[in-house]
C-alpha positions as CSV (number, residue, x, y, z in Angstrom):
1,M,-23.2,22.9,-4.8
2,T,-26.9,23.7,-4.5
3,A,-28.7,21.1,-5.6
4,V,-31.5,22.4,-8.3
5,K,-34.9,21.6,-7.5
6,I,-37.4,20.3,-9.7
7,E,-41.0,20.2,-8.1
8,Q,-43.0,17.3,-7.9
9,G,-45.4,17.1,-11.5
10,A,-43.4,20.5,-13.2
11,E,-43.1,20.3,-17.2
12,P,-40.1,18.6,-17.9
13,A,-37.4,21.5,-19.3
14,P,-37.1,22.1,-23.1
15,Q,-34.5,19.6,-24.4
16,S,-31.7,21.6,-25.1
17,A,-29.7,21.9,-28.9
18,A,-26.4,21.0,-26.9
19,A,-27.7,18.1,-24.0
20,P,-25.2,15.0,-23.8
21,S,-26.1,12.5,-27.3
22,P,-24.8,9.7,-28.9
23,F,-25.4,11.7,-31.4
24,P,-22.5,14.0,-33.1
25,P,-24.1,17.6,-34.0
26,I,-25.8,18.0,-37.2
27,A,-23.0,20.9,-38.3
28,D,-20.6,18.4,-38.0
29,Y,-20.7,16.4,-40.7
30,A,-19.3,16.2,-43.9
31,F,-21.5,15.8,-47.1
32,L,-20.9,13.8,-49.6
33,S,-22.3,14.0,-53.3
34,D,-22.2,12.4,-57.0
35,C,-25.9,14.0,-57.9
36,H,-27.7,11.1,-57.7
37,T,-27.2,10.8,-53.8
38,G,-25.6,11.8,-50.8
39,A,-23.7,10.7,-47.7
40,L,-22.9,12.5,-44.4
41,V,-19.6,11.4,-42.8
42,A,-19.8,11.7,-38.9
43,P,-16.5,13.0,-37.4
44,D,-15.1,9.5,-36.1
45,G,-15.1,8.5,-40.1
46,A,-18.8,6.6,-40.1
47,I,-21.2,7.0,-43.0
48,D,-23.9,7.6,-40.6
49,W,-26.5,8.3,-43.9
50,L,-26.6,7.2,-47.0
51,C,-30.1,6.1,-49.5
52,I,-29.0,4.2,-52.6
53,P,-29.5,4.0,-55.6
54,R,-30.8,7.8,-55.1
55,F,-31.5,11.2,-52.7
56,D,-35.4,9.5,-51.9
57,A,-34.8,5.8,-51.8
58,P,-35.1,4.4,-48.1
59,S,-31.2,4.7,-46.2
60,V,-29.0,1.3,-46.1
61,F,-27.1,3.7,-43.8
62,G,-29.1,5.2,-41.2
63,S,-27.1,5.9,-37.7
64,L,-28.1,9.5,-38.3
65,L,-31.7,8.8,-37.1
66,D,-31.0,5.9,-35.0
67,R,-27.7,4.2,-33.7
68,Q,-28.5,1.0,-34.4
69,A,-30.0,1.4,-38.2
70,G,-26.6,0.9,-40.2
71,F,-23.1,2.6,-40.5
72,F,-19.9,2.4,-42.6
73,R,-16.7,3.3,-40.7
74,F,-13.0,3.4,-42.4
75,G,-10.4,4.8,-39.7
76,P,-7.6,4.2,-37.0
77,F,-8.9,1.7,-34.2
78,Q,-10.4,3.5,-31.3
79,I,-9.5,6.6,-32.6
80,A,-13.0,9.0,-32.7
81,H,-11.5,12.5,-32.6
82,P,-9.6,13.3,-36.1
83,T,-6.8,16.1,-36.2
84,A,-8.5,18.0,-39.1
85,R,-11.3,17.5,-41.6
86,A,-11.7,19.0,-44.8
87,Y,-12.6,19.2,-48.8
88,V,-10.3,19.0,-51.0
89,P,-10.6,22.6,-52.1
90,G,-12.3,23.1,-54.9
91,T,-14.5,19.9,-54.3
92,N,-17.1,17.7,-52.7
93,V,-14.1,15.0,-51.6
94,F,-13.6,14.5,-48.2
95,E,-10.1,14.4,-46.5
96,T,-9.3,13.4,-42.6
97,T,-6.6,13.8,-40.8
98,W,-5.5,11.2,-38.1
99,K,-3.3,10.9,-34.9
100,T,-2.6,8.4,-32.9
101,P,-0.5,7.5,-30.7
102,S,1.8,5.8,-33.3
103,G,1.4,7.9,-36.1
104,W,-0.1,9.6,-38.7
105,A,-3.0,8.8,-41.4
106,V,-5.3,10.5,-43.9
107,V,-8.6,9.1,-44.9
108,R,-10.3,10.3,-48.7
109,D,-13.8,9.7,-49.2
110,A,-15.7,10.6,-52.5
111,L,-19.6,9.1,-53.9
112,T,-17.4,9.5,-57.2
113,L,-18.3,10.6,-60.7
114,G,-16.3,10.1,-63.7
115,R,-16.5,10.4,-68.0
116,R,-19.8,8.9,-68.9
117,D,-19.2,5.8,-71.2
118,H,-22.5,3.7,-71.1
119,E,-26.3,4.9,-70.8
120,D,-27.3,4.6,-67.0
121,T,-29.3,1.7,-66.0
122,V,-29.0,2.3,-62.4
123,T,-30.7,6.0,-62.4
124,P,-32.2,6.2,-65.9
125,H,-31.5,9.9,-67.1
126,T,-35.1,11.7,-68.6
127,R,-32.5,14.6,-68.8
128,P,-29.8,14.9,-72.0
129,P,-26.9,13.0,-70.1
130,A,-23.8,15.4,-69.9
131,D,-20.5,13.9,-70.6
132,D,-19.6,13.3,-66.4
133,D,-22.4,10.8,-64.5
134,A,-22.1,9.0,-61.3
135,D,-20.2,5.7,-61.1
136,H,-22.9,4.5,-58.3
137,M,-20.2,3.7,-55.7
138,L,-18.1,4.8,-52.9
139,V,-14.6,4.8,-52.8
140,R,-12.6,5.3,-49.8
141,T,-8.5,5.4,-49.3
142,V,-5.9,5.9,-46.3
143,E,-2.6,6.8,-46.4
144,C,-0.2,6.1,-43.8
145,L,2.2,9.0,-43.1
146,E,4.3,8.4,-40.2
147,G,4.8,6.0,-37.8
148,H,2.3,2.8,-37.9
149,I,-1.5,2.6,-37.9
150,E,-3.9,0.7,-36.7
151,I,-6.6,1.1,-39.8
152,E,-10.6,-0.6,-38.8
153,L,-13.0,-1.3,-41.7
154,V,-16.6,-1.7,-40.2
155,C,-19.5,-1.9,-42.7
156,E,-22.9,-2.6,-40.8
157,P,-25.8,-2.1,-43.5
158,A,-29.4,-2.1,-42.2
159,F,-31.3,-1.5,-45.3
160,D,-35.2,0.3,-45.4
161,Y,-34.3,2.6,-43.0
162,G,-32.8,0.4,-40.2
163,V,-35.3,-2.6,-40.6
164,T,-33.6,-5.0,-42.4
165,P,-29.7,-6.5,-41.4
166,A,-28.0,-7.4,-44.1
167,T,-27.0,-11.0,-45.6
168,W,-23.8,-11.6,-46.6
169,T,-22.3,-13.6,-49.5
170,P,-18.6,-14.2,-50.9
171,V,-18.0,-12.9,-54.3
172,E,-17.0,-16.2,-56.4
173,G,-14.0,-15.6,-57.5
174,M,-12.9,-12.4,-55.3
175,D,-10.8,-12.9,-51.9
176,H,-11.6,-9.7,-50.9
177,A,-15.3,-9.0,-51.9
178,A,-18.7,-9.4,-50.3
179,D,-22.1,-8.8,-51.4
180,A,-24.5,-7.1,-49.1
181,S,-28.6,-7.8,-49.8
182,G,-31.5,-6.4,-48.0
183,A,-34.8,-5.3,-48.7
184,G,-34.5,-5.8,-51.7
185,V,-31.4,-3.8,-52.5
186,T,-27.6,-5.3,-53.2
187,F,-24.5,-3.8,-52.8
188,R,-21.2,-4.9,-53.1
189,L,-17.9,-3.7,-51.0
190,I,-14.1,-4.5,-51.8
191,S,-11.1,-3.7,-50.3
192,D,-7.5,-4.6,-50.0
193,L,-7.8,-5.9,-46.7
194,Q,-9.0,-9.1,-45.9
195,I,-12.5,-8.6,-44.9
196,D,-14.5,-10.7,-42.3
197,P,-18.0,-11.3,-42.6
198,E,-19.5,-11.3,-38.1
199,G,-23.0,-11.2,-38.0
200,G,-25.1,-8.5,-40.1
201,A,-21.7,-6.7,-40.6
202,V,-17.9,-7.6,-42.4
203,R,-14.9,-6.5,-40.4
204,A,-11.1,-5.3,-41.5
205,H,-8.2,-5.0,-39.2
206,H,-4.6,-4.4,-40.5
207,V,-1.6,-2.4,-39.2
208,L,-0.3,0.2,-41.9
209,Q,3.3,1.5,-41.8
210,A,4.7,4.7,-43.0
211,G,3.8,5.3,-46.6
212,E,1.6,2.2,-46.8
213,R,-2.1,2.6,-48.0
214,A,-5.1,0.6,-48.3
215,Y,-8.7,1.2,-49.9
216,C,-12.5,0.2,-49.6
217,A,-15.4,0.4,-51.8
218,L,-19.0,-0.1,-52.2
219,S,-20.8,-0.8,-55.9
220,W,-24.0,-0.6,-56.4
221,A,-23.4,0.0,-60.0
222,E,-24.2,-1.9,-62.7
223,E,-22.6,-5.6,-62.4
224,F,-20.9,-3.9,-59.4
225,A,-18.2,-2.6,-61.4
226,A,-15.7,-0.9,-58.5
227,P,-11.8,-0.4,-58.1
228,Q,-9.3,-3.8,-57.7
229,T,-6.8,-2.0,-56.5
230,Y,-5.6,0.9,-54.5
231,D,-4.3,3.0,-57.8
232,E,-7.5,2.3,-59.2
233,A,-9.6,3.4,-55.8
234,T,-7.3,7.0,-56.1
235,A,-8.2,7.4,-59.8
236,R,-11.7,7.3,-59.3
237,L,-11.3,9.6,-56.6
238,D,-8.8,12.3,-58.8
239,A,-11.1,12.0,-61.7
240,T,-14.1,13.1,-59.0
241,T,-11.8,15.5,-58.4
242,S,-11.3,16.8,-61.9
243,F,-14.8,16.8,-62.2
244,W,-15.6,19.0,-59.6
245,R,-13.5,21.5,-60.4
246,R,-13.8,21.5,-63.5
247,W,-17.7,22.5,-62.8
248,L,-16.7,25.4,-60.8
249,S,-14.5,26.7,-63.3
250,N,-17.6,27.6,-65.1
251,A,-18.8,29.2,-62.2
252,R,-18.5,32.8,-62.4
253,I,-17.5,33.9,-58.6
254,P,-16.2,36.9,-58.4
255,D,-12.3,37.7,-56.8
256,H,-14.2,39.3,-53.2
257,R,-14.1,38.2,-49.9
258,L,-17.1,36.3,-49.6
259,R,-16.1,34.4,-52.3
260,D,-15.2,30.9,-50.4
261,P,-18.9,31.2,-49.0
262,V,-20.1,31.4,-52.0
263,Q,-18.0,28.4,-53.6
264,R,-18.9,26.3,-51.2
265,S,-22.9,27.0,-51.6
266,A,-22.9,26.5,-55.1
267,L,-20.7,23.1,-55.1
268,T,-23.4,22.4,-52.1
269,I,-26.3,23.2,-54.5
270,K,-25.1,21.1,-57.5
271,G,-24.1,18.1,-54.9
272,L,-28.3,18.4,-54.0
273,T,-29.3,18.8,-57.3
274,Y,-30.6,14.6,-59.0
275,M,-28.4,14.9,-62.2
276,P,-30.8,12.2,-63.9
277,T,-34.4,15.1,-64.0
278,G,-32.3,18.4,-63.1
279,A,-34.3,18.8,-59.8
280,T,-32.7,19.5,-57.0
281,V,-33.9,18.4,-53.8
282,A,-34.3,20.5,-50.7
283,A,-31.7,18.9,-48.0
284,L,-30.4,15.4,-48.1
285,T,-31.9,14.5,-45.1
286,T,-35.3,13.1,-43.4
287,S,-36.6,14.1,-39.8
288,L,-33.4,15.7,-38.6
289,P,-35.4,18.2,-35.9
290,E,-36.1,21.6,-35.7
291,T,-36.6,21.3,-32.2
292,P,-34.5,19.8,-30.2
293,G,-36.3,16.1,-28.8
294,G,-39.4,17.8,-30.1
295,E,-42.0,16.6,-33.4
296,R,-40.6,19.2,-36.4
297,N,-39.3,16.5,-38.4
298,W,-40.1,16.8,-42.0
299,D,-38.5,14.4,-45.1
300,Y,-36.6,17.3,-47.1
301,R,-35.6,14.7,-50.5
302,Y,-37.9,16.0,-52.7
303,T,-38.1,19.6,-54.8
304,W,-39.9,22.6,-53.8
305,I,-41.8,24.5,-56.5
306,R,-41.3,27.5,-54.4
307,D,-37.3,27.3,-54.7
308,T,-37.1,27.5,-58.1
309,T,-36.9,30.9,-58.1
310,F,-34.4,31.4,-55.6
311,T,-32.3,28.1,-57.5
312,L,-32.1,30.2,-60.8
313,Q,-31.4,33.6,-59.0
314,A,-28.5,31.7,-57.6
315,L,-27.5,29.4,-60.8
316,H,-28.1,32.4,-62.6
317,F,-25.6,34.7,-61.0
318,L,-23.4,31.9,-61.4
319,N,-23.5,31.5,-64.7
320,L,-24.2,27.8,-64.0
321,D,-26.5,28.1,-67.6
322,W,-27.0,25.1,-68.2
323,E,-28.2,23.5,-64.3
324,A,-30.8,26.2,-64.6
325,G,-31.6,24.8,-68.0
326,E,-32.2,21.5,-67.0
327,F,-34.1,23.0,-63.9
328,M,-36.4,24.7,-66.1
329,Q,-37.2,21.9,-68.2
330,F,-37.6,19.3,-65.1
331,V,-40.7,22.4,-64.0
332,A,-41.9,22.2,-67.2
333,D,-42.5,18.9,-67.7
334,L,-44.3,18.6,-64.2
335,E,-47.7,17.3,-64.2
336,P,-50.2,19.8,-62.7
337,T,-53.3,19.1,-60.5
338,E,-56.8,19.0,-61.6
339,D,-57.2,23.0,-62.2
340,G,-53.9,23.7,-63.8
341,S,-51.6,24.8,-60.9
342,L,-49.0,22.9,-60.0
343,Q,-48.4,21.1,-56.6
344,I,-46.0,22.8,-54.1
345,M,-43.3,19.9,-54.1
346,Y,-42.7,17.0,-56.0
347,G,-40.8,13.8,-56.0
348,I,-37.1,14.2,-57.7
349,D,-38.7,12.3,-60.2
350,G,-41.5,14.5,-60.8
351,R,-43.8,12.0,-59.1
352,R,-46.8,13.8,-57.1
353,D,-47.9,12.0,-54.8
354,L,-45.2,11.9,-51.5
355,H,-47.1,10.4,-49.0
356,E,-46.3,10.6,-45.6
357,T,-45.9,7.6,-42.8
358,T,-43.9,7.7,-39.9
359,R,-40.9,5.1,-38.9
360,D,-42.3,4.4,-35.4
361,D,-39.4,1.9,-35.0
362,L,-36.8,4.2,-35.3
363,T,-35.5,6.5,-32.1
364,G,-35.1,9.7,-34.3
365,Y,-31.8,11.9,-34.2
366,S,-31.5,12.5,-30.2
367,G,-35.0,11.3,-29.4
368,A,-36.4,13.6,-31.9
369,R,-39.9,11.5,-33.2
370,P,-41.8,11.0,-34.8
371,V,-39.2,10.2,-37.9
372,R,-41.1,10.7,-40.9
373,I,-41.0,9.2,-44.5
374,G,-42.7,11.5,-47.2
375,N,-44.2,14.5,-47.0
376,G,-47.9,15.5,-46.1
377,A,-47.7,19.1,-46.9
378,F,-47.7,18.1,-50.5
379,D,-51.4,18.7,-51.2
380,Q,-51.8,21.4,-49.4
381,R,-53.0,24.8,-50.8
382,Q,-50.5,27.4,-51.1
383,N,-50.9,30.3,-52.7
384,D,-47.7,31.4,-53.3
385,V,-46.8,29.0,-55.5
386,F,-47.7,30.4,-58.7
387,G,-45.8,33.8,-58.2
388,A,-42.1,31.0,-57.5
389,V,-42.7,29.5,-61.1
390,L,-43.4,32.9,-62.9
391,D,-40.5,34.6,-61.6
392,S,-38.5,31.7,-62.3
393,I,-39.4,31.9,-65.5
394,L,-39.0,35.4,-66.2
395,L,-35.5,35.1,-64.9
396,H,-35.1,32.1,-67.3
397,T,-36.5,34.4,-70.0
398,R,-34.4,37.4,-69.8
399,H,-31.3,35.3,-69.2
400,S,-31.8,33.3,-72.3
401,A,-33.2,36.0,-74.5
402,R,-36.0,34.0,-75.4
403,L,-39.1,32.5,-74.3
404,P,-39.2,28.6,-74.7
405,R,-42.5,27.5,-76.4
406,R,-43.6,24.7,-73.9
407,L,-43.1,27.5,-71.1
408,W,-46.1,29.6,-72.5
409,P,-49.3,27.4,-71.6
410,I,-47.6,27.4,-67.7
411,V,-47.3,31.5,-67.9
412,Q,-51.3,31.0,-68.8
413,A,-52.4,28.2,-66.2
414,Q,-50.5,29.8,-63.2
415,A,-51.6,33.3,-63.5
416,E,-55.0,32.3,-64.1
417,C,-55.3,30.1,-60.9
418,A,-53.2,33.0,-59.2
419,T,-55.9,35.0,-60.6
420,Q,-58.6,32.9,-59.4
421,V,-57.1,31.9,-55.7
422,W,-55.1,35.4,-54.1
423,R,-58.5,36.3,-52.5
424,N,-58.4,32.8,-50.8
425,P,-57.1,32.0,-47.3
426,D,-54.2,29.0,-47.7
427,Q,-51.5,27.1,-45.6
428,G,-49.2,30.0,-46.0
429,I,-45.4,29.7,-46.8
430,W,-44.4,27.5,-44.3
431,E,-47.2,25.0,-44.6
432,A,-49.0,25.7,-41.2
433,R,-51.1,23.1,-40.2
434,G,-53.4,25.0,-38.7
435,K,-56.7,27.2,-39.9
436,P,-56.1,28.7,-43.1
437,Q,-55.5,32.6,-42.9
438,H,-54.9,35.0,-45.3
439,Y,-51.4,35.2,-45.2
440,V,-49.5,38.6,-46.3
441,S,-46.7,36.5,-48.2
442,S,-49.2,34.0,-50.4
443,K,-50.8,37.5,-51.3
444,L,-47.5,38.7,-52.1
445,M,-46.3,35.7,-54.1
446,C,-49.7,36.1,-56.1
447,W,-48.4,40.0,-57.4
448,V,-45.5,38.1,-58.1
449,A,-47.6,35.8,-60.2
450,L,-49.4,38.6,-62.0
451,D,-46.9,41.2,-62.3
452,R,-44.2,38.4,-63.6
453,A,-46.8,37.3,-66.3
454,A,-47.4,40.8,-67.6
455,K,-43.9,41.0,-68.4
456,L,-43.8,37.6,-69.9
457,A,-46.8,38.8,-71.9
458,E,-45.0,41.7,-72.9
459,I,-42.0,39.7,-74.0
460,R,-44.2,37.4,-76.0
461,G,-46.5,40.4,-77.7
462,D,-49.4,39.7,-75.9
463,P,-51.0,43.2,-75.1
464,G,-54.6,41.4,-74.1
465,S,-53.1,39.4,-71.6
466,Q,-50.5,41.4,-70.7
467,E,-53.1,44.4,-69.9
468,K,-55.4,42.2,-67.9
469,W,-52.8,40.8,-65.8
470,R,-51.1,43.9,-64.9
471,A,-54.6,44.9,-63.5
472,T,-55.0,42.1,-61.5
473,A,-51.5,42.8,-59.9
474,E,-52.2,46.2,-58.8
475,E,-55.3,45.2,-56.8
476,I,-53.2,41.9,-55.2
477,R,-50.9,45.2,-54.1
478,A,-54.0,47.3,-53.3
479,D,-55.3,44.8,-51.1
480,I,-52.5,44.0,-49.3
481,T,-51.5,47.5,-48.3
482,E,-54.6,47.9,-47.1
483,H,-55.2,44.9,-45.2
484,G,-52.1,43.4,-44.5
485,V,-50.1,46.5,-43.0
486,R,-50.9,48.1,-39.7
487,D,-48.5,50.5,-38.2
488,G,-47.3,51.1,-41.4
489,V,-45.5,47.5,-41.0
490,L,-46.4,44.2,-42.6
491,R,-48.0,41.7,-40.9
492,Q,-48.1,38.2,-40.4
493,H,-51.7,38.1,-42.1
494,Y,-54.6,39.7,-42.5
495,E,-56.3,38.9,-38.9
496,T,-53.0,39.2,-36.7
497,D,-50.6,42.0,-35.5
498,A,-47.6,39.4,-35.4
499,L,-44.2,39.8,-37.6
500,D,-43.7,37.3,-39.9
501,A,-40.3,36.9,-42.0
502,S,-41.7,35.8,-45.2
503,T,-42.2,39.7,-45.5
504,L,-38.9,40.4,-46.1
505,L,-39.8,39.1,-50.1
506,A,-41.4,42.8,-50.2
507,A,-38.3,43.4,-50.6
508,I,-36.7,41.0,-52.5
509,F,-39.1,40.4,-55.4
510,G,-40.1,44.8,-55.7
511,F,-43.5,44.5,-54.5
512,L,-42.4,47.9,-53.1
513,P,-40.0,50.4,-54.2
514,H,-37.0,50.2,-52.4
515,D,-37.2,53.5,-51.1
516,D,-40.6,52.9,-49.3
517,A,-41.4,54.0,-45.8
518,T,-43.8,51.0,-45.0
519,L,-41.1,48.6,-46.6
520,H,-38.4,50.6,-45.0
521,K,-40.3,50.1,-41.6
522,S,-41.1,46.4,-42.2
523,V,-37.3,45.4,-42.7
524,L,-36.3,47.1,-39.1
525,A,-39.3,45.2,-37.4
526,I,-38.1,42.3,-37.9
527,A,-34.7,43.4,-37.6
528,N,-35.5,44.4,-34.1
529,D,-38.4,42.5,-33.0
530,L,-38.4,39.0,-34.8
531,T,-35.0,38.3,-34.1
532,E,-33.2,35.8,-31.4
533,D,-29.3,37.0,-30.6
534,G,-29.7,39.0,-33.9
535,F,-30.9,35.8,-35.8
536,V,-34.8,35.8,-37.7
537,L,-36.8,33.7,-36.7
538,R,-39.9,32.7,-39.2
539,Y,-42.6,33.4,-36.6
540,R,-43.3,33.4,-33.0
541,T,-45.0,30.0,-32.2
542,D,-46.4,31.9,-29.1
543,E,-48.4,33.8,-32.1
544,T,-48.8,31.3,-34.7
545,D,-51.3,28.5,-35.2
546,D,-49.0,26.4,-36.8
547,G,-50.7,23.3,-35.7
548,L,-47.9,21.9,-33.6
549,S,-46.4,22.2,-30.3
550,G,-42.9,23.5,-29.4
551,K,-40.5,26.3,-30.1
552,E,-38.0,26.0,-32.9
553,G,-34.7,27.8,-33.7
554,T,-33.9,31.0,-36.0
555,F,-34.3,30.0,-39.5
556,L,-31.2,30.5,-41.5
557,I,-32.9,31.8,-45.1
558,C,-34.9,33.9,-43.0
559,S,-31.6,35.6,-41.5
560,F,-30.1,35.4,-45.4
561,W,-33.3,37.4,-46.7
562,L,-32.9,40.0,-43.8
563,V,-29.3,41.1,-45.3
564,S,-30.5,41.3,-48.8
565,A,-33.4,43.2,-47.4
566,L,-31.2,45.5,-45.3
567,A,-29.2,45.9,-48.7
568,I,-32.3,46.6,-50.8
569,V,-33.9,49.3,-48.4
570,G,-30.2,51.5,-47.8
571,E,-29.1,49.6,-44.6
572,Q,-25.8,48.6,-46.2
573,Q,-23.5,48.3,-43.6
574,A,-26.5,46.9,-41.3
575,A,-26.6,44.0,-43.9
576,R,-22.8,43.1,-44.2
577,D,-22.6,43.1,-40.3
578,L,-25.7,40.7,-40.1
579,M,-23.9,38.8,-43.4
580,E,-20.2,38.2,-41.1
581,R,-22.2,37.0,-38.0
582,L,-23.8,34.3,-40.4
583,L,-20.6,33.4,-42.1
584,R,-19.0,33.3,-38.3
585,I,-21.4,30.1,-37.2
586,S,-21.6,28.0,-40.9
587,S,-20.3,24.5,-39.8
588,P,-16.7,23.9,-39.3
589,L,-17.0,22.8,-43.3
590,G,-18.9,25.5,-44.6
591,L,-22.3,24.3,-44.7
592,Y,-25.4,25.4,-42.8
593,A,-28.8,23.2,-41.7
594,E,-32.3,24.9,-41.8
595,E,-32.0,26.4,-38.5
596,F,-29.6,27.9,-36.3
597,D,-30.3,27.4,-32.0
598,A,-28.9,31.0,-31.3
599,P,-28.6,29.9,-27.5
600,T,-26.4,27.0,-27.6
601,G,-24.3,27.7,-31.1
602,R,-26.2,24.4,-32.7
603,H,-27.7,23.6,-36.2
604,L,-31.1,22.1,-36.2
605,G,-33.3,20.8,-39.1
606,N,-32.0,18.8,-42.2
607,F,-28.8,19.1,-43.1
608,P,-27.6,20.5,-45.6
609,Q,-30.3,22.7,-46.8
610,A,-30.5,23.7,-50.3
611,F,-32.7,27.0,-49.3
612,S,-29.7,28.4,-46.9
613,H,-27.1,28.1,-49.6
614,L,-29.5,29.7,-52.1
615,A,-30.4,32.5,-49.5
616,L,-26.4,33.2,-49.0
617,I,-25.6,33.5,-52.7
618,E,-29.0,35.7,-53.2
619,A,-27.6,38.0,-49.8
620,A,-23.8,37.3,-50.7
621,A,-24.9,39.0,-54.6
622,R,-26.5,42.3,-52.8
623,I,-23.2,42.8,-51.1
624,I,-21.0,41.8,-53.8
625,V,-22.6,43.9,-57.0
626,P,-22.7,47.2,-55.3
627,E,-19.1,47.2,-53.6
628,M,-17.6,45.6,-57.1
629,L,-19.8,48.9,-58.8
630,E,-18.8,51.3,-56.2
631,E,-14.5,50.2,-57.6
632,Y,-16.3,52.1,-61.0
């Protein structure tokens, strides 16, 4: 065998996304949610990520970011590779089937929901509560199907992102329960197995014969309410199954070959919704790397305002009007900045300060450091935010056939802010930490802001504002076409010839007519020159000063945007072809992270990513609607 020669002093090769690692591939995780928080289940049956009581709280199980930061496993002893893993159809309830040398078993997992029978004091609501709400518990059951199975339970929490080991306390009067405490947080573990503390962990081991069953549950509910028997645990899982299926039955999902991915995306988006306020987190996780082993690691457990329009598009396409209304009320409640503009992101409770820190005590996922808590981009100036807000308000107004009184001041404020700043450079849609530039997408979204504001003024019956905002929109359009187009193609910003996938928004938001030559050429330029193995990059990192080092994977949202843009400019078959490729690279469970590493086939970035699933729904609509119309 020929040895690989590495010259002394040479730079080490970039880490591959497929390099051997004790961390499971990102796409191999299952996502659980109760619309207050979420969990990730590894293939070996361990909960490697859970923050309680809500999405943005510190983790109690954080092995996702450090293999010593806590986990909770419930599965066959010394068997790490299951036979099958799947969601119960139409739900976010998860089943894992295990084959061992001695038998077969199935484990069911859910963050449970049920009928609301009292006011929620764990995560209080600012929106009117619905009929169903979170139980604030994780329920796990196991049934031996054939032969016999050795079942292992290991619960080893590490509070505050792995800093504080658990202190376990027996529960008086309960033989099979113990409370874990640390960093000001307490939850209860209860099971019908005999559990025993051992250091900072609680363990159980039991042999189940065919037909025998067992359960365990974690509760952070009021008074640590939890199932006391296997039958009660099963009832919680059944109620959760019913919740998800009832909810999904309200969604308008056409009978089409894209039905299943749209359905899974809808369940994922709902699972990333914070029920108490109506906000949607961008992703469940923090600091999963965009570059293997690199520094492109961000905390995405917040609400990005630019997501509003894509969220509203998806929800209204699916006929999920309650969720759309709740999300718009969340936006209406947000505190603006001093000049009346909205920040680019907020906490799920509406807070403005998302101060960023690093946790240098954590190894990071497969060595990707730093691990970030908070997001320092929260106070960046990104001029696209105005268009996202006003497009979402117009979408909601047209769908509901009324303009809520409390939204008109937001329309006025965002339109005036866009009028004042559209000529200024900013950090762009990708939150570049380099020098501000005249990004085409930012000016494009300012055009969206004034165009939508003019349409909203017409609906309201305000011709003066309509005329003023329409004139400014046309001024922005002329500026972009004069300074942002070279060789007939929209560029990243005014001082470069580089391409940027964000200019695909020119098609999606109707900046240019669908048959415009510049739009058509721009879409094809991205398809041909800003792709890697057919998938779309945000930009080429060697052509863009984003303030960071290293390469990144292709962005899944950009590839879905390209599907939409191709369909809009008349390249319908190319859109279908790319959509099929994107569906083939979903995770084994139909989920998407933020990025896709084309050379290795691995997912990168935070997971599951709301933006990727929102863009999938939008792209699917661009294919489904014309095909269904062709039938008539």
